[in-house]
BADREN-690173 format. One record per residue (C-alpha): residue in one letter; x, z, y; chain. Coordinates in steps of 0.25 Angstrom, whole numbers, plus 2048, in hexadecimal, padded with zeros to 3 digits. Layout:
<zamars>
<zamar><residu>A</residu><east>X</east><up>Z</up><north>Y</north><chaine>A</chaine></zamar>
...
</zamars>
This chain:
<zamars>
<zamar><residu>X</residu><east>800</east><up>800</up><north>801</north><chaine>A</chaine></zamar>
<zamar><residu>X</residu><east>805</east><up>7FC</up><north>80B</north><chaine>A</chaine></zamar>
<zamar><residu>X</residu><east>806</east><up>807</up><north>819</north><chaine>A</chaine></zamar>
<zamar><residu>X</residu><east>7FD</east><up>7FD</up><north>822</north><chaine>A</chaine></zamar>
<zamar><residu>X</residu><east>7F2</east><up>800</up><north>819</north><chaine>A</chaine></zamar>
<zamar><residu>X</residu><east>7EF</east><up>80C</up><north>81E</north><chaine>A</chaine></zamar>
<zamar><residu>X</residu><east>7ED</east><up>805</up><north>82A</north><chaine>A</chaine></zamar>
<zamar><residu>X</residu><east>7DD</east><up>7FF</up><north>826</north><chaine>A</chaine></zamar>
<zamar><residu>X</residu><east>7DC</east><up>7FD</up><north>833</north><chaine>A</chaine></zamar>
<zamar><residu>X</residu><east>7E7</east><up>7F9</up><north>83C</north><chaine>A</chaine></zamar>
<zamar><residu>X</residu><east>7EF</east><up>7EB</up><north>837</north><chaine>A</chaine></zamar>
<zamar><residu>X</residu><east>7F9</east><up>7EB</up><north>82B</north><chaine>A</chaine></zamar>
<zamar><residu>X</residu><east>806</east><up>7E5</up><north>830</north><chaine>A</chaine></zamar>
<zamar><residu>X</residu><east>809</east><up>7E5</up><north>822</north><chaine>A</chaine></zamar>
<zamar><residu>X</residu><east>7FC</east><up>7DD</up><north>81D</north><chaine>A</chaine></zamar>
<zamar><residu>X</residu><east>7FE</east><up>7D2</up><north>82A</north><chaine>A</chaine></zamar>
<zamar><residu>X</residu><east>80C</east><up>7D1</up><north>827</north><chaine>A</chaine></zamar>
<zamar><residu>X</residu><east>807</east><up>7CC</up><north>817</north><chaine>A</chaine></zamar>
<zamar><residu>X</residu><east>7FD</east><up>7C4</up><north>81D</north><chaine>A</chaine></zamar>
<zamar><residu>X</residu><east>806</east><up>7BC</up><north>826</north><chaine>A</chaine></zamar>
<zamar><residu>X</residu><east>80F</east><up>7BA</up><north>81E</north><chaine>A</chaine></zamar>
<zamar><residu>X</residu><east>80A</east><up>7B9</up><north>810</north><chaine>A</chaine></zamar>
<zamar><residu>X</residu><east>7FD</east><up>7B1</up><north>811</north><chaine>A</chaine></zamar>
<zamar><residu>X</residu><east>7FB</east><up>7A2</up><north>813</north><chaine>A</chaine></zamar>
<zamar><residu>X</residu><east>7EF</east><up>79E</up><north>81C</north><chaine>A</chaine></zamar>
<zamar><residu>X</residu><east>7EE</east><up>791</up><north>822</north><chaine>A</chaine></zamar>
<zamar><residu>X</residu><east>7F1</east><up>79B</up><north>82F</north><chaine>A</chaine></zamar>
<zamar><residu>X</residu><east>7FE</east><up>79F</up><north>82A</north><chaine>A</chaine></zamar>
<zamar><residu>X</residu><east>802</east><up>793</up><north>82C</north><chaine>A</chaine></zamar>
<zamar><residu>X</residu><east>7FE</east><up>790</up><north>83A</north><chaine>A</chaine></zamar>
<zamar><residu>X</residu><east>808</east><up>792</up><north>844</north><chaine>A</chaine></zamar>
<zamar><residu>X</residu><east>80B</east><up>79E</up><north>84A</north><chaine>A</chaine></zamar>
<zamar><residu>X</residu><east>80C</east><up>798</up><north>858</north><chaine>A</chaine></zamar>
<zamar><residu>X</residu><east>7FD</east><up>793</up><north>855</north><chaine>A</chaine></zamar>
<zamar><residu>X</residu><east>7F5</east><up>7A2</up><north>852</north><chaine>A</chaine></zamar>
<zamar><residu>X</residu><east>7FE</east><up>7A8</up><north>85F</north><chaine>A</chaine></zamar>
<zamar><residu>X</residu><east>7F6</east><up>79E</up><north>868</north><chaine>A</chaine></zamar>
<zamar><residu>X</residu><east>7E9</east><up>79F</up><north>861</north><chaine>A</chaine></zamar>
<zamar><residu>X</residu><east>7EC</east><up>7AF</up><north>861</north><chaine>A</chaine></zamar>
<zamar><residu>X</residu><east>7F0</east><up>7AE</up><north>871</north><chaine>A</chaine></zamar>
<zamar><residu>X</residu><east>7E2</east><up>7A1</up><north>874</north><chaine>A</chaine></zamar>
<zamar><residu>X</residu><east>7D9</east><up>7AA</up><north>86B</north><chaine>A</chaine></zamar>
<zamar><residu>X</residu><east>7DE</east><up>7B7</up><north>878</north><chaine>A</chaine></zamar>
<zamar><residu>X</residu><east>7DB</east><up>7AE</up><north>882</north><chaine>A</chaine></zamar>
<zamar><residu>X</residu><east>7CD</east><up>7AC</up><north>87A</north><chaine>A</chaine></zamar>
<zamar><residu>X</residu><east>7C8</east><up>7B8</up><north>878</north><chaine>A</chaine></zamar>
<zamar><residu>X</residu><east>7CD</east><up>7BF</up><north>887</north><chaine>A</chaine></zamar>
<zamar><residu>X</residu><east>7C3</east><up>7B3</up><north>88D</north><chaine>A</chaine></zamar>
<zamar><residu>X</residu><east>7B6</east><up>7B1</up><north>883</north><chaine>A</chaine></zamar>
<zamar><residu>X</residu><east>7AC</east><up>7BB</up><north>884</north><chaine>A</chaine></zamar>
<zamar><residu>X</residu><east>7A1</east><up>7B5</up><north>87A</north><chaine>A</chaine></zamar>
<zamar><residu>X</residu><east>79F</east><up>7BF</up><north>86F</north><chaine>A</chaine></zamar>
<zamar><residu>X</residu><east>79A</east><up>7B4</up><north>865</north><chaine>A</chaine></zamar>
<zamar><residu>X</residu><east>7A7</east><up>7AB</up><north>869</north><chaine>A</chaine></zamar>
<zamar><residu>X</residu><east>7B2</east><up>7B5</up><north>868</north><chaine>A</chaine></zamar>
<zamar><residu>X</residu><east>7A9</east><up>7B9</up><north>859</north><chaine>A</chaine></zamar>
<zamar><residu>X</residu><east>7AA</east><up>7AA</up><north>852</north><chaine>A</chaine></zamar>
<zamar><residu>X</residu><east>7B9</east><up>7AD</up><north>858</north><chaine>A</chaine></zamar>
<zamar><residu>X</residu><east>7BA</east><up>7BA</up><north>850</north><chaine>A</chaine></zamar>
<zamar><residu>X</residu><east>7B4</east><up>7B4</up><north>845</north><chaine>A</chaine></zamar>
<zamar><residu>X</residu><east>7BE</east><up>7AA</up><north>844</north><chaine>A</chaine></zamar>
<zamar><residu>X</residu><east>7C9</east><up>7B1</up><north>845</north><chaine>A</chaine></zamar>
<zamar><residu>X</residu><east>7C4</east><up>7B8</up><north>837</north><chaine>A</chaine></zamar>
<zamar><residu>X</residu><east>7C0</east><up>7AB</up><north>831</north><chaine>A</chaine></zamar>
<zamar><residu>X</residu><east>7CF</east><up>7AA</up><north>834</north><chaine>A</chaine></zamar>
<zamar><residu>X</residu><east>7D7</east><up>7B6</up><north>82D</north><chaine>A</chaine></zamar>
<zamar><residu>X</residu><east>7CD</east><up>7B2</up><north>822</north><chaine>A</chaine></zamar>
<zamar><residu>X</residu><east>7D2</east><up>7A5</up><north>820</north><chaine>A</chaine></zamar>
<zamar><residu>X</residu><east>7E0</east><up>7AA</up><north>822</north><chaine>A</chaine></zamar>
<zamar><residu>X</residu><east>7DC</east><up>7B2</up><north>818</north><chaine>A</chaine></zamar>
<zamar><residu>X</residu><east>7E2</east><up>7BE</up><north>81E</north><chaine>A</chaine></zamar>
<zamar><residu>X</residu><east>7DB</east><up>7CE</up><north>81B</north><chaine>A</chaine></zamar>
<zamar><residu>X</residu><east>7CE</east><up>7CC</up><north>825</north><chaine>A</chaine></zamar>
<zamar><residu>X</residu><east>7CA</east><up>7DC</up><north>81E</north><chaine>A</chaine></zamar>
<zamar><residu>X</residu><east>7D7</east><up>7DF</up><north>823</north><chaine>A</chaine></zamar>
<zamar><residu>X</residu><east>7D6</east><up>7D9</up><north>832</north><chaine>A</chaine></zamar>
<zamar><residu>X</residu><east>7C8</east><up>7E1</up><north>835</north><chaine>A</chaine></zamar>
<zamar><residu>X</residu><east>7CD</east><up>7ED</up><north>831</north><chaine>A</chaine></zamar>
<zamar><residu>X</residu><east>7D9</east><up>7EB</up><north>83A</north><chaine>A</chaine></zamar>
<zamar><residu>X</residu><east>7CD</east><up>7E8</up><north>847</north><chaine>A</chaine></zamar>
<zamar><residu>X</residu><east>7CD</east><up>7F8</up><north>848</north><chaine>A</chaine></zamar>
<zamar><residu>X</residu><east>7D8</east><up>7FA</up><north>852</north><chaine>A</chaine></zamar>
<zamar><residu>X</residu><east>7D2</east><up>7EF</up><north>85A</north><chaine>A</chaine></zamar>
<zamar><residu>X</residu><east>7C5</east><up>7F5</up><north>859</north><chaine>A</chaine></zamar>
<zamar><residu>X</residu><east>7C7</east><up>802</up><north>85D</north><chaine>A</chaine></zamar>
<zamar><residu>X</residu><east>7D1</east><up>7FD</up><north>86A</north><chaine>A</chaine></zamar>
<zamar><residu>X</residu><east>7C7</east><up>7F1</up><north>86E</north><chaine>A</chaine></zamar>
<zamar><residu>X</residu><east>7BB</east><up>7FC</up><north>86B</north><chaine>A</chaine></zamar>
<zamar><residu>X</residu><east>7C2</east><up>806</up><north>872</north><chaine>A</chaine></zamar>
<zamar><residu>X</residu><east>7C4</east><up>7FF</up><north>880</north><chaine>A</chaine></zamar>
<zamar><residu>X</residu><east>7BA</east><up>7F7</up><north>881</north><chaine>A</chaine></zamar>
<zamar><residu>X</residu><east>7B0</east><up>800</up><north>87B</north><chaine>A</chaine></zamar>
<zamar><residu>X</residu><east>7AE</east><up>806</up><north>88B</north><chaine>A</chaine></zamar>
<zamar><residu>X</residu><east>7AD</east><up>7FA</up><north>892</north><chaine>A</chaine></zamar>
<zamar><residu>X</residu><east>79E</east><up>7F8</up><north>888</north><chaine>A</chaine></zamar>
<zamar><residu>X</residu><east>799</east><up>803</up><north>890</north><chaine>A</chaine></zamar>
<zamar><residu>X</residu><east>792</east><up>7FE</up><north>89D</north><chaine>A</chaine></zamar>
<zamar><residu>X</residu><east>792</east><up>7F0</up><north>89A</north><chaine>A</chaine></zamar>
<zamar><residu>X</residu><east>784</east><up>7E7</up><north>8A2</north><chaine>A</chaine></zamar>
<zamar><residu>X</residu><east>77D</east><up>7E5</up><north>896</north><chaine>A</chaine></zamar>
<zamar><residu>X</residu><east>771</east><up>7EC</up><north>88E</north><chaine>A</chaine></zamar>
<zamar><residu>X</residu><east>770</east><up>7F9</up><north>88B</north><chaine>A</chaine></zamar>
<zamar><residu>X</residu><east>772</east><up>7FE</up><north>87C</north><chaine>A</chaine></zamar>
<zamar><residu>X</residu><east>779</east><up>80B</up><north>87C</north><chaine>A</chaine></zamar>
<zamar><residu>X</residu><east>77C</east><up>816</up><north>887</north><chaine>A</chaine></zamar>
<zamar><residu>X</residu><east>780</east><up>822</up><north>888</north><chaine>A</chaine></zamar>
<zamar><residu>X</residu><east>783</east><up>82F</up><north>895</north><chaine>A</chaine></zamar>
<zamar><residu>X</residu><east>792</east><up>835</up><north>894</north><chaine>A</chaine></zamar>
<zamar><residu>X</residu><east>795</east><up>83F</up><north>89C</north><chaine>A</chaine></zamar>
<zamar><residu>X</residu><east>78B</east><up>839</up><north>8A8</north><chaine>A</chaine></zamar>
<zamar><residu>X</residu><east>78F</east><up>82B</up><north>8A4</north><chaine>A</chaine></zamar>
<zamar><residu>X</residu><east>786</east><up>824</up><north>8A0</north><chaine>A</chaine></zamar>
<zamar><residu>X</residu><east>78B</east><up>815</up><north>895</north><chaine>A</chaine></zamar>
<zamar><residu>X</residu><east>784</east><up>80C</up><north>892</north><chaine>A</chaine></zamar>
<zamar><residu>X</residu><east>788</east><up>801</up><north>885</north><chaine>A</chaine></zamar>
<zamar><residu>X</residu><east>782</east><up>7F2</up><north>887</north><chaine>A</chaine></zamar>
<zamar><residu>X</residu><east>780</east><up>7E7</up><north>87F</north><chaine>A</chaine></zamar>
<zamar><residu>X</residu><east>78D</east><up>7E0</up><north>888</north><chaine>A</chaine></zamar>
<zamar><residu>X</residu><east>795</east><up>7EC</up><north>887</north><chaine>A</chaine></zamar>
<zamar><residu>X</residu><east>793</east><up>7EB</up><north>876</north><chaine>A</chaine></zamar>
<zamar><residu>X</residu><east>796</east><up>7DC</up><north>87A</north><chaine>A</chaine></zamar>
<zamar><residu>X</residu><east>7A3</east><up>7DE</up><north>881</north><chaine>A</chaine></zamar>
<zamar><residu>X</residu><east>7AB</east><up>7E7</up><north>877</north><chaine>A</chaine></zamar>
<zamar><residu>X</residu><east>7A6</east><up>7DF</up><north>86C</north><chaine>A</chaine></zamar>
<zamar><residu>X</residu><east>7AA</east><up>7D2</up><north>875</north><chaine>A</chaine></zamar>
<zamar><residu>X</residu><east>7B9</east><up>7D9</up><north>876</north><chaine>A</chaine></zamar>
<zamar><residu>X</residu><east>7B8</east><up>7DF</up><north>86A</north><chaine>A</chaine></zamar>
<zamar><residu>X</residu><east>7B7</east><up>7D0</up><north>862</north><chaine>A</chaine></zamar>
<zamar><residu>X</residu><east>7C1</east><up>7CA</up><north>86C</north><chaine>A</chaine></zamar>
<zamar><residu>X</residu><east>7CB</east><up>7D5</up><north>865</north><chaine>A</chaine></zamar>
<zamar><residu>X</residu><east>7C8</east><up>7D3</up><north>858</north><chaine>A</chaine></zamar>
<zamar><residu>X</residu><east>7CA</east><up>7C3</up><north>85A</north><chaine>A</chaine></zamar>
<zamar><residu>X</residu><east>7D9</east><up>7C6</up><north>85F</north><chaine>A</chaine></zamar>
<zamar><residu>X</residu><east>7DD</east><up>7D3</up><north>855</north><chaine>A</chaine></zamar>
<zamar><residu>X</residu><east>7D9</east><up>7C9</up><north>849</north><chaine>A</chaine></zamar>
<zamar><residu>X</residu><east>7E1</east><up>7BE</up><north>84E</north><chaine>A</chaine></zamar>
<zamar><residu>X</residu><east>7EB</east><up>7C4</up><north>850</north><chaine>A</chaine></zamar>
<zamar><residu>X</residu><east>7EB</east><up>7CC</up><north>842</north><chaine>A</chaine></zamar>
<zamar><residu>X</residu><east>7E8</east><up>7BC</up><north>83D</north><chaine>A</chaine></zamar>
<zamar><residu>X</residu><east>7F5</east><up>7B5</up><north>845</north><chaine>A</chaine></zamar>
<zamar><residu>X</residu><east>7FD</east><up>7C3</up><north>83F</north><chaine>A</chaine></zamar>
<zamar><residu>X</residu><east>7F9</east><up>7BF</up><north>82F</north><chaine>A</chaine></zamar>
<zamar><residu>X</residu><east>7FB</east><up>7B1</up><north>830</north><chaine>A</chaine></zamar>
<zamar><residu>X</residu><east>807</east><up>7B1</up><north>837</north><chaine>A</chaine></zamar>
<zamar><residu>X</residu><east>815</east><up>7B5</up><north>832</north><chaine>A</chaine></zamar>
<zamar><residu>X</residu><east>81B</east><up>7BF</up><north>837</north><chaine>A</chaine></zamar>
<zamar><residu>X</residu><east>829</east><up>7B9</up><north>83B</north><chaine>A</chaine></zamar>
<zamar><residu>X</residu><east>820</east><up>7AD</up><north>842</north><chaine>A</chaine></zamar>
<zamar><residu>X</residu><east>819</east><up>7B9</up><north>848</north><chaine>A</chaine></zamar>
<zamar><residu>X</residu><east>828</east><up>7BF</up><north>84B</north><chaine>A</chaine></zamar>
<zamar><residu>X</residu><east>82C</east><up>7B1</up><north>850</north><chaine>A</chaine></zamar>
<zamar><residu>X</residu><east>822</east><up>7B0</up><north>859</north><chaine>A</chaine></zamar>
<zamar><residu>X</residu><east>823</east><up>7BB</up><north>861</north><chaine>A</chaine></zamar>
<zamar><residu>X</residu><east>830</east><up>7BA</up><north>861</north><chaine>A</chaine></zamar>
<zamar><residu>X</residu><east>82F</east><up>7AE</up><north>869</north><chaine>A</chaine></zamar>
<zamar><residu>X</residu><east>824</east><up>7B3</up><north>873</north><chaine>A</chaine></zamar>
<zamar><residu>X</residu><east>827</east><up>7BE</up><north>876</north><chaine>A</chaine></zamar>
<zamar><residu>X</residu><east>837</east><up>7C2</up><north>87F</north><chaine>A</chaine></zamar>
<zamar><residu>X</residu><east>83F</east><up>7CD</up><north>87C</north><chaine>A</chaine></zamar>
<zamar><residu>X</residu><east>83F</east><up>7D8</up><north>879</north><chaine>A</chaine></zamar>
<zamar><residu>X</residu><east>830</east><up>7D6</up><north>878</north><chaine>A</chaine></zamar>
<zamar><residu>X</residu><east>831</east><up>7CB</up><north>86C</north><chaine>A</chaine></zamar>
<zamar><residu>X</residu><east>83A</east><up>7D6</up><north>866</north><chaine>A</chaine></zamar>
<zamar><residu>X</residu><east>82F</east><up>7E3</up><north>868</north><chaine>A</chaine></zamar>
<zamar><residu>X</residu><east>824</east><up>7DA</up><north>862</north><chaine>A</chaine></zamar>
<zamar><residu>X</residu><east>82C</east><up>7D6</up><north>855</north><chaine>A</chaine></zamar>
<zamar><residu>X</residu><east>832</east><up>7E5</up><north>852</north><chaine>A</chaine></zamar>
<zamar><residu>X</residu><east>825</east><up>7EB</up><north>855</north><chaine>A</chaine></zamar>
<zamar><residu>X</residu><east>81F</east><up>7E3</up><north>84A</north><chaine>A</chaine></zamar>
<zamar><residu>X</residu><east>827</east><up>7E9</up><north>83F</north><chaine>A</chaine></zamar>
<zamar><residu>X</residu><east>828</east><up>7F7</up><north>847</north><chaine>A</chaine></zamar>
<zamar><residu>X</residu><east>819</east><up>7F8</up><north>844</north><chaine>A</chaine></zamar>
<zamar><residu>X</residu><east>818</east><up>7F5</up><north>837</north><chaine>A</chaine></zamar>
<zamar><residu>X</residu><east>822</east><up>804</up><north>834</north><chaine>A</chaine></zamar>
<zamar><residu>X</residu><east>817</east><up>80B</up><north>83C</north><chaine>A</chaine></zamar>
<zamar><residu>X</residu><east>80B</east><up>807</up><north>836</north><chaine>A</chaine></zamar>
<zamar><residu>X</residu><east>813</east><up>808</up><north>82A</north><chaine>A</chaine></zamar>
<zamar><residu>X</residu><east>818</east><up>817</up><north>82C</north><chaine>A</chaine></zamar>
<zamar><residu>X</residu><east>80B</east><up>81A</up><north>831</north><chaine>A</chaine></zamar>
<zamar><residu>X</residu><east>803</east><up>814</up><north>824</north><chaine>A</chaine></zamar>
<zamar><residu>X</residu><east>80C</east><up>81D</up><north>81D</north><chaine>A</chaine></zamar>
<zamar><residu>X</residu><east>808</east><up>82C</up><north>826</north><chaine>A</chaine></zamar>
<zamar><residu>X</residu><east>7FA</east><up>825</up><north>822</north><chaine>A</chaine></zamar>
<zamar><residu>X</residu><east>7FE</east><up>826</up><north>815</north><chaine>A</chaine></zamar>
<zamar><residu>X</residu><east>802</east><up>834</up><north>813</north><chaine>A</chaine></zamar>
<zamar><residu>X</residu><east>7F7</east><up>839</up><north>81D</north><chaine>A</chaine></zamar>
<zamar><residu>X</residu><east>7EC</east><up>835</up><north>813</north><chaine>A</chaine></zamar>
<zamar><residu>X</residu><east>7F4</east><up>838</up><north>806</north><chaine>A</chaine></zamar>
<zamar><residu>X</residu><east>7F6</east><up>846</up><north>80C</north><chaine>A</chaine></zamar>
<zamar><residu>X</residu><east>7E9</east><up>847</up><north>80B</north><chaine>A</chaine></zamar>
<zamar><residu>X</residu><east>7E5</east><up>843</up><north>81A</north><chaine>A</chaine></zamar>
<zamar><residu>X</residu><east>7E0</east><up>839</up><north>821</north><chaine>A</chaine></zamar>
<zamar><residu>X</residu><east>7E0</east><up>832</up><north>830</north><chaine>A</chaine></zamar>
<zamar><residu>X</residu><east>7D2</east><up>837</up><north>834</north><chaine>A</chaine></zamar>
<zamar><residu>X</residu><east>7D6</east><up>845</up><north>82E</north><chaine>A</chaine></zamar>
<zamar><residu>X</residu><east>7E4</east><up>844</up><north>833</north><chaine>A</chaine></zamar>
<zamar><residu>X</residu><east>7E0</east><up>842</up><north>843</north><chaine>A</chaine></zamar>
<zamar><residu>X</residu><east>7D5</east><up>84B</up><north>842</north><chaine>A</chaine></zamar>
<zamar><residu>X</residu><east>7D9</east><up>856</up><north>83C</north><chaine>A</chaine></zamar>
<zamar><residu>X</residu><east>7E9</east><up>854</up><north>83E</north><chaine>A</chaine></zamar>
<zamar><residu>X</residu><east>7EB</east><up>849</up><north>848</north><chaine>A</chaine></zamar>
<zamar><residu>X</residu><east>7F9</east><up>852</up><north>84D</north><chaine>A</chaine></zamar>
<zamar><residu>X</residu><east>7FE</east><up>852</up><north>840</north><chaine>A</chaine></zamar>
<zamar><residu>X</residu><east>7F9</east><up>842</up><north>840</north><chaine>A</chaine></zamar>
<zamar><residu>X</residu><east>800</east><up>841</up><north>84E</north><chaine>A</chaine></zamar>
<zamar><residu>X</residu><east>80D</east><up>846</up><north>848</north><chaine>A</chaine></zamar>
<zamar><residu>X</residu><east>80C</east><up>83C</up><north>83B</north><chaine>A</chaine></zamar>
<zamar><residu>X</residu><east>809</east><up>832</up><north>845</north><chaine>A</chaine></zamar>
<zamar><residu>X</residu><east>813</east><up>833</up><north>84E</north><chaine>A</chaine></zamar>
<zamar><residu>X</residu><east>81E</east><up>834</up><north>842</north><chaine>A</chaine></zamar>
<zamar><residu>X</residu><east>819</east><up>82A</up><north>83E</north><chaine>A</chaine></zamar>
<zamar><residu>X</residu><east>81D</east><up>824</up><north>84C</north><chaine>A</chaine></zamar>
<zamar><residu>X</residu><east>82A</east><up>82B</up><north>84C</north><chaine>A</chaine></zamar>
<zamar><residu>X</residu><east>82E</east><up>825</up><north>83F</north><chaine>A</chaine></zamar>
<zamar><residu>X</residu><east>82B</east><up>817</up><north>843</north><chaine>A</chaine></zamar>
<zamar><residu>X</residu><east>832</east><up>818</up><north>84E</north><chaine>A</chaine></zamar>
<zamar><residu>X</residu><east>841</east><up>81E</up><north>844</north><chaine>A</chaine></zamar>
<zamar><residu>X</residu><east>83C</east><up>811</up><north>83C</north><chaine>A</chaine></zamar>
<zamar><residu>X</residu><east>83D</east><up>806</up><north>847</north><chaine>A</chaine></zamar>
<zamar><residu>X</residu><east>84A</east><up>80D</up><north>84A</north><chaine>A</chaine></zamar>
<zamar><residu>X</residu><east>84E</east><up>80B</up><north>83C</north><chaine>A</chaine></zamar>
<zamar><residu>X</residu><east>84A</east><up>7FD</up><north>83B</north><chaine>A</chaine></zamar>
<zamar><residu>X</residu><east>851</east><up>7F9</up><north>84A</north><chaine>A</chaine></zamar>
<zamar><residu>X</residu><east>85E</east><up>7FE</up><north>843</north><chaine>A</chaine></zamar>
<zamar><residu>X</residu><east>860</east><up>7F6</up><north>836</north><chaine>A</chaine></zamar>
<zamar><residu>X</residu><east>85B</east><up>7EB</up><north>83F</north><chaine>A</chaine></zamar>
<zamar><residu>X</residu><east>867</east><up>7EF</up><north>84A</north><chaine>A</chaine></zamar>
<zamar><residu>X</residu><east>86F</east><up>7EE</up><north>83D</north><chaine>A</chaine></zamar>
<zamar><residu>X</residu><east>86C</east><up>7E2</up><north>838</north><chaine>A</chaine></zamar>
<zamar><residu>X</residu><east>870</east><up>7DD</up><north>846</north><chaine>A</chaine></zamar>
<zamar><residu>X</residu><east>862</east><up>7DE</up><north>84D</north><chaine>A</chaine></zamar>
<zamar><residu>X</residu><east>869</east><up>7DF</up><north>85E</north><chaine>A</chaine></zamar>
<zamar><residu>X</residu><east>85C</east><up>7DD</up><north>862</north><chaine>A</chaine></zamar>
<zamar><residu>X</residu><east>855</east><up>7D0</up><north>861</north><chaine>A</chaine></zamar>
<zamar><residu>X</residu><east>84B</east><up>7CD</up><north>856</north><chaine>A</chaine></zamar>
<zamar><residu>X</residu><east>849</east><up>7BE</up><north>856</north><chaine>A</chaine></zamar>
<zamar><residu>X</residu><east>840</east><up>7B8</up><north>84E</north><chaine>A</chaine></zamar>
<zamar><residu>X</residu><east>845</east><up>7AA</up><north>84D</north><chaine>A</chaine></zamar>
<zamar><residu>X</residu><east>83B</east><up>7A5</up><north>842</north><chaine>A</chaine></zamar>
<zamar><residu>X</residu><east>836</east><up>799</up><north>842</north><chaine>A</chaine></zamar>
<zamar><residu>X</residu><east>828</east><up>797</up><north>846</north><chaine>A</chaine></zamar>
<zamar><residu>X</residu><east>81F</east><up>78E</up><north>843</north><chaine>A</chaine></zamar>
<zamar><residu>X</residu><east>816</east><up>783</up><north>84D</north><chaine>A</chaine></zamar>
<zamar><residu>X</residu><east>809</east><up>780</up><north>84E</north><chaine>A</chaine></zamar>
<zamar><residu>X</residu><east>807</east><up>771</up><north>849</north><chaine>A</chaine></zamar>
<zamar><residu>X</residu><east>801</east><up>766</up><north>84F</north><chaine>A</chaine></zamar>
<zamar><residu>X</residu><east>7F6</east><up>767</up><north>84B</north><chaine>A</chaine></zamar>
<zamar><residu>X</residu><east>7F3</east><up>777</up><north>84F</north><chaine>A</chaine></zamar>
<zamar><residu>X</residu><east>7FA</east><up>775</up><north>85E</north><chaine>A</chaine></zamar>
<zamar><residu>X</residu><east>7EF</east><up>76D</up><north>860</north><chaine>A</chaine></zamar>
<zamar><residu>X</residu><east>7E5</east><up>775</up><north>85B</north><chaine>A</chaine></zamar>
<zamar><residu>X</residu><east>7EB</east><up>781</up><north>864</north><chaine>A</chaine></zamar>
<zamar><residu>X</residu><east>7EA</east><up>776</up><north>870</north><chaine>A</chaine></zamar>
<zamar><residu>X</residu><east>7DB</east><up>776</up><north>86F</north><chaine>A</chaine></zamar>
<zamar><residu>X</residu><east>7D8</east><up>785</up><north>86C</north><chaine>A</chaine></zamar>
<zamar><residu>X</residu><east>7E3</east><up>789</up><north>879</north><chaine>A</chaine></zamar>
<zamar><residu>X</residu><east>7DB</east><up>77E</up><north>881</north><chaine>A</chaine></zamar>
<zamar><residu>X</residu><east>7CC</east><up>783</up><north>87D</north><chaine>A</chaine></zamar>
<zamar><residu>X</residu><east>7D2</east><up>792</up><north>87F</north><chaine>A</chaine></zamar>
<zamar><residu>X</residu><east>7D6</east><up>78F</up><north>890</north><chaine>A</chaine></zamar>
<zamar><residu>X</residu><east>7C7</east><up>787</up><north>890</north><chaine>A</chaine></zamar>
<zamar><residu>X</residu><east>7BF</east><up>794</up><north>889</north><chaine>A</chaine></zamar>
<zamar><residu>X</residu><east>7C9</east><up>79B</up><north>893</north><chaine>A</chaine></zamar>
<zamar><residu>X</residu><east>7C8</east><up>794</up><north>8A0</north><chaine>A</chaine></zamar>
<zamar><residu>X</residu><east>7B6</east><up>792</up><north>89C</north><chaine>A</chaine></zamar>
<zamar><residu>X</residu><east>7B6</east><up>79F</up><north>89A</north><chaine>A</chaine></zamar>
<zamar><residu>X</residu><east>7BB</east><up>7A3</up><north>8A7</north><chaine>A</chaine></zamar>
<zamar><residu>X</residu><east>7B6</east><up>79A</up><north>8AF</north><chaine>A</chaine></zamar>
<zamar><residu>X</residu><east>7A7</east><up>79E</up><north>8A7</north><chaine>A</chaine></zamar>
<zamar><residu>X</residu><east>7AA</east><up>7AD</up><north>8AB</north><chaine>A</chaine></zamar>
<zamar><residu>X</residu><east>7AE</east><up>7A9</up><north>8B9</north><chaine>A</chaine></zamar>
<zamar><residu>X</residu><east>7A2</east><up>7A2</up><north>8BB</north><chaine>A</chaine></zamar>
<zamar><residu>X</residu><east>7A8</east><up>797</up><north>8C0</north><chaine>A</chaine></zamar>
<zamar><residu>X</residu><east>7A0</east><up>790</up><north>8B2</north><chaine>A</chaine></zamar>
<zamar><residu>X</residu><east>790</east><up>792</up><north>8B5</north><chaine>A</chaine></zamar>
</zamars>
């Protein structure tokens, strides 16, 4: 059992890397540059689109792509937990007081709060937007080999940002693996995450702090091992990255033009340029 299996709702980097390296599908053969460009176009689209129906259609396409690529969709749904909690914690408050048909209201400390249909629609829209980006990001990671991702990062980001990205990814394996071992130790002694937080919060916090301290210690040892092998502060990924084919370039051009058109049209409508 991998250490990452203790976290059902946290993306398992080992599983993601395993799918990226060993699962071969149509999308695995697509140029990593094409998938990065599509990710950027999706960010633009979800930023300007406001129709919940169009966003749901776009999200359905993301899920279908994951199914077609033979990715663990059930695992991906479990990994939605953190993004959903993050979005709800940020925009959940915005749902109260939005103009619209009142669905629920109550008073607290002299303040009257009203939940409307427009508020619920706002939260749903922002949540679907976040899930679209999260789903395609996981799709990108699970269909692109690590050496190709490292090569893209090394070429896109300047020093020392590329070094930070390349090394921090490996450091995450150390931290998550050590924390997974921590949870196994707690469960083997009859404890649980909820029980430890409620009844043994101080001990649990101390153990987590110890985990990070040990992770930093492991990271220093990894750095020392790299320095012993000639690492001088520059970690270059010179892997040859497959370039988009001619049909792929044409599709990217069409997708880019469509995205620009949608962004311009949406901006004109919102600005009152189109009645």
